[in-house]
C-alpha positions in Angstrom: -27.0 -1.1 21.8 -23.3 -0.4 21.5 -21.6 0.5 18.3 -19.8 -2.9 18.2 -23.1 -4.7 18.7 -24.5 -2.9 15.7 -21.6 -4.5 13.7 -22.9 -8.0 14.8 -20.3 -8.5 17.6 -21.5 -10.8 20.4 -21.9 -9.3 23.9 -19.3 -11.6 25.5 -16.7 -10.4 23.1 -17.7 -6.7 23.7 -16.6 -7.1 27.3 -13.1 -7.9 26.1 -13.3 -4.9 23.7 -14.2 -2.6 26.5 -11.2 -3.8 28.5 -9.0 -2.9 25.6 -10.6 0.6 25.8 -11.9 0.5 22.2 -14.9 2.6 22.9 -16.0 3.0 19.3 -15.1 1.0 16.2 -12.5 2.7 14.0 -13.5 3.1 10.3 -11.6 0.0 9.3 -13.3 -2.0 12.0 -16.7 -0.7 11.1 -16.2 -1.7 7.5 -14.2 -5.0 7.8 -15.9 -6.7 10.8 -19.4 -7.2 9.2 -17.7 -8.4 5.9 -15.6 -11.0 7.7 -18.5 -12.2 9.8 -20.5 -12.6 6.6 -17.8 -14.8 4.9 -15.6 -14.0 2.0 -12.1 -12.7 1.4 -11.3 -9.2 2.5 -8.3 -7.0 1.5 -7.9 -3.9 3.6 -5.7 -0.9 2.9 -5.7 1.4 5.9 -3.2 3.6 7.6 -0.9 2.4 10.4 -2.6 2.6 13.8 -6.2 2.5 12.3 -7.2 -0.6 14.3 -6.4 -3.3 11.8 -5.7 -5.9 14.5 -9.1 -5.5 16.1 -10.7 -5.5 12.6 -9.7 -9.1 12.0 -9.2 -10.4 15.6 -12.7 -9.6 16.8 -14.7 -11.4 14.0 -12.2 -14.3 13.9 -12.7 -14.9 17.7 -16.4 -14.7 17.3 -16.7 -17.2 14.4 -14.2 -19.6 16.0 -16.0 -19.3 19.4 -19.4 -20.1 17.7 -17.9 -23.1 15.9 -16.2 -24.5 18.9 -19.3 -24.1 21.0 -21.5 -25.9 18.4 -19.0 -28.7 18.2 -18.9 -29.1 22.0 -22.7 -29.3 22.0 -22.5 -32.1 19.4 -19.6 -33.8 21.2 -19.3 -37.4 20.3 -21.8 -37.5 17.5 -19.3 -37.0 14.7 -17.3 -40.1 15.5 -20.1 -42.5 16.1 -21.5 -43.6 12.8 -24.9 -45.3 12.3 -24.9 -49.0 12.4 -24.0 -50.7 9.1 -21.7 -49.3 6.4 -20.5 -45.7 6.6 -20.4 -43.3 3.7 -16.7 -43.2 3.0 -15.6 -41.0 0.1 -12.8 -38.7 -0.9 -13.1 -35.5 1.1 -14.0 -32.3 -0.6 -12.3 -30.4 2.3 -9.2 -32.3 3.3 -7.4 -31.9 -0.1 -5.3 -29.6 -2.2 -7.2 -26.9 -4.0 -6.3 -28.3 -7.5 -7.2 -31.9 -6.4 -10.6 -32.2 -8.0 -13.2 -34.6 -6.4 -16.4 -35.7 -8.2 -19.9 -35.2 -6.8 -20.1 -38.8 -5.5 -16.6 -38.5 -3.9 -15.1 -41.5 -5.7 -13.5 -40.0 -8.8 -10.5 -37.6 -8.6 -8.2 -35.7 -10.9 -5.2 -33.3 -10.8 -4.4 -32.3 -14.4 -1.4 -30.2 -13.2 2.3 -30.1 -13.7 2.9 -30.6 -9.9 1.5 -33.1 -7.4 -1.8 -32.6 -5.7 -3.6 -34.9 -3.3 -6.4 -35.5 -0.8 -7.7 -37.9 1.8 -10.8 -39.8 2.6 -13.5 -38.9 5.0 -13.0 -42.0 7.1 -9.9 -43.2 8.9 -8.7 -46.5 10.3 -8.1 -46.9 14.0 -7.9 -50.7 14.4 -8.3 -54.0 12.5 -7.3 -54.9 8.9 -8.8 -52.4 6.4 -8.6 -52.0 2.7 -9.4 -49.7 -0.3 -8.6 -49.6 -4.0 -7.6 -47.0 -6.6 -7.9 -47.5 -10.3 -5.9 -45.4 -12.8 -8.0 -43.9 -15.6 -5.2 -42.4 -17.7 -1.4 -42.5 -18.2 -0.5 -39.8 -15.6 1.3 -40.4 -12.3 -0.4 -41.7 -9.2 0.7 -42.4 -5.6 -1.7 -44.1 -3.1 -1.6 -45.3 0.5 -2.3 -44.2 4.1 -1.7 -40.9 5.9 -2.5 -39.1 9.1 -4.4 -35.8 9.2 -1.1 -34.0 9.9 0.6 -35.3 6.7 1.2 -33.3 3.5 -1.2 -34.0 0.7 1.6 -35.3 -1.5 1.7 -38.7 0.1 5.1 -40.1 1.0 6.8 -36.8 1.2 6.9 -36.6 5.0 7.0 -39.0 8.0 3.3 -39.1 8.5 2.3 -40.8 5.2 3.1 -44.0 3.3 2.8 -44.2 -0.4 3.2 -46.5 -3.4 3.6 -44.9 -6.8 2.8 -45.8 -10.4 6.6 -45.8 -11.2 7.1 -48.8 -8.9 8.5 -47.1 -5.9 7.3 -46.8 -2.3 7.9 -43.6 -0.4 8.0 -42.4 3.2 9.6 -39.4 4.7 10.7 -38.3 1.2 12.7 -41.4 0.7 11.8 -43.4 -2.5 12.8 -47.1 -2.9 11.9 -49.8 -5.4 8.9 -51.9 -4.5 6.4 -54.1 -6.4 6.0 -53.1 -10.0 4.9 -50.1 -12.0 1.2 -49.7 -12.8 -0.8 -47.6 -15.2 -4.0 -46.9 -17.0 -6.8 -49.4 -16.3 -4.9 -51.1 -13.4 -6.1 -51.2 -9.8 -3.9 -50.8 -6.7 -5.2 -52.3 -3.4 -4.0 -50.6 -0.2 -4.0 -52.8 3.0 -3.5 -51.4 6.5 -3.0 -54.0 9.3 -3.3 -52.0 12.5 -2.8 -55.2 14.6 0.7 -55.9 13.2 1.5 -52.3 12.2 2.1 -53.2 8.5 1.1 -51.6 5.2 1.1 -53.6 2.0 -0.2 -53.3 -1.5 -1.7 -55.3 -4.4 -1.8 -54.7 -8.1 -4.8 -56.2 -9.9 -5.3 -58.5 -6.9 -1.7 -59.8 -6.8 0.2 -59.1 -3.5 3.3 -56.9 -3.7 4.3 -57.9 -0.1 4.8 -55.8 3.0 5.9 -52.2 2.1 6.1 -50.5 5.5 6.3 -51.1 9.2 4.5 -48.4 11.2 6.9 -46.4 13.5 6.0 -46.9 17.2 4.9 -43.3 17.6 2.2 -43.8 14.8 0.7 -47.0 16.2 -2.9 -46.3 17.2 -3.1 -43.1 15.3 -6.0 -42.8 12.8 -4.7 -43.3 9.3 -6.8 -42.2 6.3 -6.8 -43.5 2.7 -4.8 -41.0 0.6 -4.3 -40.3 -3.1 -1.9 -38.0 -4.9 -1.9 -37.3 -8.6 0.2 -35.5 -11.2 -1.5 -35.0 -14.6 -3.8 -38.0 -13.8 -7.3 -39.2 -13.2 -8.3 -42.0 -10.9 -11.3 -43.7 -9.2 -11.4 -44.9 -5.6 -13.4 -47.7 -4.1 -13.8 -48.1 -0.3 -16.1 -51.1 0.1 -19.0 -53.2 -1.1 -19.7 -53.7 -4.8 -17.4 -50.8 -5.8 -14.3 -53.0 -5.1 -13.0 -54.6 -8.2 -10.8 -57.3 -6.6 -12.1 -57.3 -3.1 -10.2 -57.3 0.1 -7.6 -60.0 0.9 -8.6 -62.7 3.3 -9.1 -61.4 6.8 -9.5 -57.8 5.6 -12.6 -55.6 5.1 -13.2 -52.6 3.0 -12.9 -49.4 5.1 -16.5 -48.4 4.2 -17.7 -51.8 5.5 -15.8 -51.8 8.8 -17.5 -51.8 12.2 -17.6 -48.5 14.0 -15.1 -49.7 16.5 -12.4 -49.8 13.9 -12.8 -46.4 12.2 -13.3 -42.7 12.8 -15.6 -40.9 10.5 -16.3 -37.4 9.4 -14.0 -34.6 8.4 -13.2 -33.7 11.9 -10.4 -32.1 13.8 -7.0 -33.9 13.8 -6.5 -36.2 16.8 -10.3 -36.3 17.1 -10.0 -39.6 19.0 -8.2 -37.7 21.7 -10.6 -34.7 21.5 -7.8 -32.3 20.6 -8.8 -29.2 18.6 -6.6 -28.0 15.7 -6.4 -24.4 14.6 -9.2 -22.6 12.9 -7.1 -19.5 12.2 -3.5 -18.9 11.1 -2.3 -15.4 11.4 1.0 -14.4 9.7 3.1 -11.4 10.9 6.3 -10.2 9.4 8.2 -10.0 12.7 8.3 -11.6 16.1 7.3 -8.3 17.8 4.1 -7.9 15.7 3.2 -11.5 16.2 3.6 -11.1 20.0 1.5 -8.0 19.9 -1.3 -9.6 17.9 -1.2 -12.7 20.1 -1.4 -10.5 23.3 -4.5 -8.7 21.8 -6.2 -12.0 21.0 -5.4 -13.3 24.5 -7.0 -10.1 26.1 -10.1 -10.1 23.9 -11.0 -13.8 24.4 -11.0 -13.6 28.2 -14.7 -13.2 28.5 -15.6 -16.0 26.0 -16.7 -18.3 28.8 -19.1 -20.7 27.1 -16.2 -22.1 25.2 -12.6 -21.4 26.2 -10.5 -20.7 23.1 -6.8 -21.5 23.0 -4.3 -19.3 21.2 -0.7 -20.2 20.5 2.3 -18.0 19.5 4.9 -19.5 17.1 7.9 -17.3 16.5 11.7 -17.7 16.2 14.0 -17.0 19.1 12.0 -19.0 21.5 12.0 -22.5 22.8 9.6 -24.6 20.8 8.8 -27.2 23.5 6.1 -25.2 25.2 4.5 -24.4 21.9 4.5 -28.1 21.1 2.8 -28.9 24.4 0.2 -26.2 23.8 -0.6 -27.6 20.3 -0.9 -31.1 21.7 -3.4 -29.8 24.3 -5.3 -28.1 21.4 -5.3 -24.7 19.7 -7.9 -22.6 18.0 -5.9 -19.6 16.8 -2.2 -19.6 15.9 -0.2 -16.4 15.4 3.4 -16.4 14.2 6.0 -15.7 11.6 6.0 -17.6 8.3 9.2 -19.5 8.8 8.4 -20.8 12.3 4.8 -21.8 11.4 6.1 -23.7 8.3 8.6 -25.5 10.5 5.8 -26.7 12.8 3.7 -27.7 9.8 6.4 -29.7 8.1 7.4 -31.5 11.3 3.7 -32.6 11.7 3.3 -30.6 15.0 0.8 -28.1 13.5 -2.2 -29.6 11.7 -4.0 -27.4 9.1 -7.0 -29.6 8.3 -9.4 -27.3 10.2 -8.2 -23.9 9.1 -11.0 -21.5 8.2 -9.1 -18.1 8.4 -5.8 -17.3 6.8 -4.6 -13.8 7.8 -1.7 -11.9 6.2 -1.2 -8.9 8.5 1.1 -6.2 7.1 0.9 -8.1 3.8 3.3 -5.9 1.9 6.0 -6.3 4.5 5.5 -10.1 4.5 6.1 -10.1 0.8 9.0 -7.6 1.0 10.9 -10.1 3.2 10.6 -13.0 0.7 7.8 -15.1 2.1 5.8 -15.7 -1.1 6.8 -19.4 -1.4 6.0 -20.1 2.3 2.6 -18.4 2.0 1.7 -20.4 -1.0 2.9 -23.7 0.6 0.7 -23.0 3.6 -2.2 -22.0 1.4 -1.9 -25.2 -0.6 -2.5 -27.2 2.6 -5.6 -25.5 3.8 -9.0 -27.1 3.2 -10.8 -25.0 0.6 -13.9 -26.7 -0.5 -16.5 -25.3 1.9 -19.3 -23.1 0.7 -20.6 -19.8 2.0 -19.5 -19.0 5.5 -17.9 -22.5 5.7 -15.3 -21.7 3.1 -11.7 -20.7 3.7 -11.4 -16.9 4.2 -8.3 -15.0 3.2 -7.8 -11.7 5.0 -5.1 -9.3 3.9 -4.4 -6.2 6.0 -1.7 -3.6 5.3 -1.1 0.1 5.1 -0.9 -0.3 1.3 -2.1 -2.9 -1.1 -0.9 -1.2 -4.3 2.4 -3.1 -4.9 2.7 -5.6 -7.7 3.7 -8.4 -5.2 0.5 -7.9 -3.1 -1.7 -7.8 -6.2 -0.1 -11.0 -7.5 -0.5 -12.9 -4.2 -4.1 -11.7 -3.8 -4.9 -13.0 -7.3 -3.5 -16.4 -6.4 -5.1 -16.9 -3.0 -8.3 -14.7 -2.9 -11.5 -15.7 -4.5 -13.5 -13.5 -6.9 -15.2 -10.2 -6.2 -18.5 -12.0 -5.5 -17.1 -13.4 -2.3 -14.5 -10.8 -1.5 -14.1 -7.1 -0.8 -11.4 -4.5 -1.3 -11.5 -1.8 1.4 -9.3 1.2 0.5 -9.8 3.1 3.7 -6.7 5.0 3.1 -5.7 6.4 -0.3 -2.1 5.8 -1.4 -1.2 9.3 -0.6 -3.0 9.7 2.8 -1.0 10.4 6.0 -2.2 11.5 9.4 -3.0 15.2 9.3 -2.0 15.6 13.0 1.7 14.8 12.3 4.0 17.7 11.5 7.0 16.9 9.3 10.2 18.9 9.6 13.8 18.3 8.7 17.2 19.3 10.0 19.8 19.7 7.3 23.0 18.1 8.5 26.0 19.6 6.7 29.5 18.5 8.0 31.2 21.1 5.8 29.4 23.9 7.7 29.0 22.3 11.1 32.5 21.3 12.3 31.4 19.9 15.7 32.1 16.5 14.3 35.8 17.2 15.0 35.1 17.2 18.7 36.5 14.1 20.5 34.2 14.3 23.5 31.7 12.8 23.8 33.0 10.1 21.5 30.7 9.0 18.7 31.1 5.3 17.6 30.8 4.8 13.9 30.3 1.7 11.6 33.9 1.1 10.6 33.2 1.6 7.0 35.9 4.3 6.7 38.5 2.3 8.6 41.0 2.6 5.8 40.2 6.3 4.8 42.0 9.5 5.7 40.0 12.0 7.6 40.5 15.5 8.9 39.4 19.1 8.7 41.4 19.8 5.6 40.6 16.5 3.7 38.1 17.2 0.9 37.0 13.8 -0.2 33.6 12.0 -0.3 34.8 9.5 2.2 35.9 12.2 4.6 32.6 13.9 4.5 30.7 10.6 4.9 32.7 9.8 8.0 32.2 13.4 9.3 28.4 12.9 8.8 28.4 9.7 10.8 30.1 11.6 13.7 27.8 14.6 13.4 24.3 13.2 13.2 24.3 11.8 16.8 25.5 15.2 18.1 22.6 16.9 16.2 20.2 14.4 17.8 21.6 15.3 21.2 20.9 19.0 20.5 17.3 18.2 19.4 16.6 16.2 22.6 17.7 19.1 24.7 16.0 21.8 22.5 12.6 20.0 22.6 13.0 18.6 26.2 12.1 15.2 24.9 10.6 12.9 27.5 9.9 10.1 25.0 11.0 9.5 21.4 11.3 6.8 18.8 14.6 7.0 16.9 15.0 5.1 13.6 18.4 4.0 12.4 19.2 2.1 9.2 20.9 -1.0 10.5 21.3 -3.1 13.7 24.9 -1.9 14.0 23.8 1.7 13.8 21.3 1.1 16.6 24.1 -0.4 18.7 26.3 2.6 18.2 23.6 5.2 18.9 22.7 3.3 22.1 26.3 3.5 23.3 26.4 7.2 22.5 23.2 8.2 24.2 23.8 6.1 27.3 27.2 7.6 27.5 25.8 11.1 27.5 23.9 10.3 30.7 27.1 9.3 32.6 26.5 5.6 32.2 29.8 5.1 30.3 28.0 3.9 27.2 27.0 0.3 26.4 23.6 -1.3 26.6 20.7 -0.6 28.9 21.1 -2.8 32.0 17.5 -4.0 32.0 14.7 -3.1 34.5 17.0 -3.0 37.5 18.3 0.2 35.9 16.2 3.3 36.5 16.2 4.9 33.1 14.6 8.2 34.1 17.7 9.1 36.1 19.5 9.3 32.8 17.9 12.0 30.6 19.2 10.1 27.5 18.3 6.6 28.7 17.6 4.3 25.8 17.2 0.7 24.6 17.1 -1.0 21.2 14.4 -2.8 19.3 16.1 -4.4 16.3 16.3 -7.7 14.5 19.7 -8.6 15.9 18.4 -8.7 19.5 16.7 -11.8 21.0 13.0 -12.0 21.3 13.2 -11.6 25.1 15.4 -8.5 24.7 13.1 -6.9 22.2 10.0 -7.7 24.3 11.7 -6.2 27.4 12.9 -3.1 25.5 9.4 -2.4 24.2 7.8 -2.9 27.5 10.3 -0.7 29.2 9.8 2.1 26.7 6.0 1.9 27.0 6.1 2.0 30.8 8.4 5.0 30.8 11.4 3.2 32.2 13.6 4.6 29.4 13.1 7.7 27.3 14.3 6.6 23.9 13.6 3.5 21.8 16.2 3.1 19.0 15.0 0.8 16.3 15.3 -0.4 12.7 12.3 -0.6 10.4 11.2 -3.8 12.1 9.4 -1.5 14.6 7.7 0.6 12.0 5.0 -2.0 11.3 2.0 -2.0 13.6 3.7 -1.6 17.0 1.2 0.0 19.3 2.8 2.8 21.3 0.2 5.3 22.4 0.7 9.0 22.9 4.2 9.0 21.4 5.1 12.7 20.8 8.3 12.4 18.6 9.8 10.3 15.9 13.3 11.0 14.7 14.7 9.6 11.5 18.4 9.5 12.1 18.6 8.2 8.5 15.8 8.4 6.0 14.5 4.9 4.9 15.2 3.4 1.5 11.5 3.7 0.5 9.0 6.5 0.9 6.4 3.9 2.0 8.6 3.0 5.0 8.7 6.7 6.0 4.9 6.6 6.3 5.1 3.5 8.5 7.7 5.1 10.7 5.8 8.3 11.3 2.6 6.2 11.9 4.1 5.4 15.3 3.9 9.0 16.4 1.0 10.5 18.5 -0.8 11.8 15.4 -2.3 8.4 15.0 -4.5 9.0 18.0 -5.5 12.5 17.0 -2.9 14.0 19.2 -0.1 16.2 17.9 3.0 14.4 16.8 6.3 15.7 15.3 8.4 13.7 12.8 11.9 15.0 12.5 14.3 13.8 9.8 18.0 14.4 9.9 18.8 14.9 6.2 22.4 15.0 5.1 23.6 17.5 2.5 26.4 15.1 1.5 26.3 11.5 0.3 26.9 8.8 2.9 28.7 5.5 2.4 26.7 2.7 4.1 26.9 -1.0 4.5 24.9 -3.1 2.0 25.8 -6.8 2.6 23.8 -9.3 0.7 25.8 -12.3 1.9 23.7 -14.0 4.6 25.4 -14.2 8.0 28.4 -12.1 7.0 29.1 -9.1 9.2 31.9 -7.1 7.5 31.4 -4.1 9.8 32.9 -6.0 12.8 36.3 -6.5 11.2 36.2 -4.9 7.7 38.7 -5.7 5.0 39.7 -3.4 2.2 37.7 -5.5 -0.2 34.6 -5.3 2.1 34.5 -1.5 2.0 34.5 -1.4 -1.8 31.3 -0.5 -3.6 29.0 -3.4 -4.3 29.6 -3.0 -8.0 33.3 -3.7 -7.4 32.6 -6.8 -5.3 32.4 -5.1 -1.9 29.5 -4.6 0.5 28.8 -0.9 0.4 26.7 1.6 -1.4 26.3 5.4 -1.4 23.2 6.9 0.2 21.8 10.1 -1.3 19.3 11.5 1.3 18.3 14.6 -0.7 17.1 12.3 -3.4 15.3 10.1 -0.8 13.7 13.3 0.7 12.2 14.2 -2.7 10.6 10.7 -2.8 9.2 11.3 0.7 7.8 14.7 -0.3 6.2 13.2 -3.4 4.6 10.6 -1.2 3.4 13.2 1.4 2.3 15.6 -1.4 4.0 18.4 0.6 7.4 19.9 1.2 9.1 19.0 4.4 10.1 22.3 6.0 13.5 22.8 7.7 13.6 23.9 11.3 15.1 27.2 12.2 18.9 27.5 12.8 18.2 27.3 16.6 16.3 24.1 16.0 12.9 25.8 16.8 9.8 25.0 14.8 9.1 26.9 11.5 6.7 29.7 12.1 3.8 28.1 10.1 4.0 24.9 12.1 4.4 26.8 15.4 1.2 28.7 14.8 -0.7 25.5 14.0 0.4 23.9 17.3 -1.4 26.6 19.2 0.7 26.2 22.3 1.8 28.9 24.7 4.1 31.5 23.2 7.7 30.3 23.3 6.9 26.7 24.1 5.3 25.3 20.9 7.2 22.1 21.3 5.5 21.3 24.6 2.2 20.5 22.8 3.5 17.4 21.1 2.0 14.3 22.6 -0.9 16.3 24.0 -4.5 16.3 22.6 -4.7 18.9 19.9 -6.8 21.8 21.1 -6.9 23.8 17.9 -7.7 23.2 14.3 -8.4 19.4 14.5 -10.9 19.8 17.3 -12.6 22.7 15.5 -12.7 20.6 12.3 -14.4 17.8 14.2 -16.9 20.2 15.7 -17.7 21.6 12.2 -17.9 18.1 10.7 -20.4 17.0 13.4 -22.6 20.1 13.2 -24.9 18.7 10.4 -25.3 15.4 12.1 -26.1 17.0 15.4 -28.6 19.3 13.7 -30.3 16.3 12.0 -30.5 14.4 15.2 -32.1 17.4 16.9 -34.6 17.6 14.1 -35.5 13.9 14.3 -35.8 14.2 18.1 -38.2 17.1 17.7 -40.3 15.1 15.2 -40.4 12.1 17.5 -41.4 14.2 20.5 -44.2 15.9 18.4 -45.4 12.6 17.1 -45.6 11.2 20.7 -47.4 14.2 22.0 -50.0 14.1 19.1 -50.6 10.4 19.7 -51.0 10.9 23.4 -53.5 13.8 22.8 -55.5 11.7 20.3 -55.7 8.7 22.7 -57.0 11.0 25.5 -59.6 12.5 23.1 -60.8 9.0 22.1 -61.0 7.9 25.7 -63.3 10.8 26.5 
């Protein structure tokens, strides 16, 4: 039995795991996979590169596969009710979490300040069908008909049609006067005529007239009885003796309708067409991470042949038409960025009525980028009433779960400790022990090479109005000198360490663009951007491309692929690349500028080879002077392109700049690392203590980075495994002795 089988992973899925070359489960996978398969919410804190994607992708694929297989085996049975009346009630699954439904499925309440709603278990497909709702207090109520794709607050989108207690009808968020107001003790009847495509209402049996004409695109779609409440209680009746006023002539209660006119059961949206809607929604903070997770899921599910699962990627920067077609054909797992997924939900193209898994990958980063409201909106639309393994599972994965924002969102969307688990597989202060950390002090007052004019170093235009020169002793002059000096220091580092591959972090998109021009110019290319795969990057020892938010999705995907395949030597990126990108065997990471937060330093260096128990070197260029940098909070404004004198003022004075203090940022990083970051020698060689640990040939310590560590880590592993090996040897000896004794005893008895 393989190690993954021991975790409960099915053999079919293990074939996909083996193709991914995951020979053994990582600690996070070993802990998280059984918990997720067992049901319940799981929050995981583990270091970058620890196998988090596999930890949630594997169990999700298995559960979804088993569910789809079971449904296919029961195909057709859920939509064919027994002869006679069906059991139509308010659904305990297809509802908002705060929309309470009684045990018999007829009474409902939402004693909240906001609206909450739900739908019935049976939908109308043809004929003239009817149901009633009676108000039981003086709160607000809205009733009517909705598709499975509609929001629970009926009338707020174009897939639902409501009539409210204030005497207004609503569709697509438009409210107009209709009928009359109704309140406590009064009964509203809701009539849907699928033949004429009309919806009308009654109050206490009196007709209010036609309220809506169904749009052409909604004719023939199943529509379900729907109720939304705000600080209210109500009781629904769907047929038989429960109806107070009875259906109008020619109508029938939906619970009394023949099977040919209804679809029953809390089934997948578009069930009549046999289309599956997603069982899992996976949120990622960036398009690149979403693409990477989607690719991993696509690879893993290849061998799930008994039921073919469909996965869809929803991210910005791409044409949505193909994604719409995929969703229309059916989808089981959707991965994407919060904004794009919410766009598809609100447009009715993505249905959430079947979601069982809600994954927040890189949860702290998702929250850092202001997605709290979107996450809560999505969460409010998921079915949450299942029990045991049938309930919604929230899975949160990140390098850290210690922030106030993460704790707050977890308290709001995760269930109690009896159903959930917190796995802190990395302490707050833990970092890979196979990564060496060094710094290069960059002092423009001592190193005057910034005065050289060749090769030219493009800057960010922040000092366009400042005087500069060797005799100018101002903060602005030294800041500009620093911007011209750091790329030259990087150039020296590349040569000194003979770097074949390196990830270089810059602070902004514009900084990435400028460094790309500088490095490509060093190789004789005249500067500018990488020309794509038709350019042979290896012919240029400084070939590079950019992975940053300002580039299109296709450009970012191509850049990452080119770097992984060795077509270019250097990948220049912003912190968007520090989260979860899988780049194996990377020997070097250079921080051209330290990040704003010590946590982001950990994510950056997590890209280096130390994540795979190979040696990696993280080099930070730390300025000895303060640097003036752009800090523009005005969305869409790009002052660095054509700065004005007002733009370059400090943010406190109405401008778009701040002063960066890297020595202070370095102290925060060292506190986070719990160690001092040692400076390299003046000739840029490694400090003696680090050079000794590398255990490479004399004079070429740098060459060991990116290679498997042959020294202390390997010996530590041998020492750590010695007790286990000794115990296995002891047990093997006992087993052999037991076998020999039994064999001898059997022979003696036979004689």
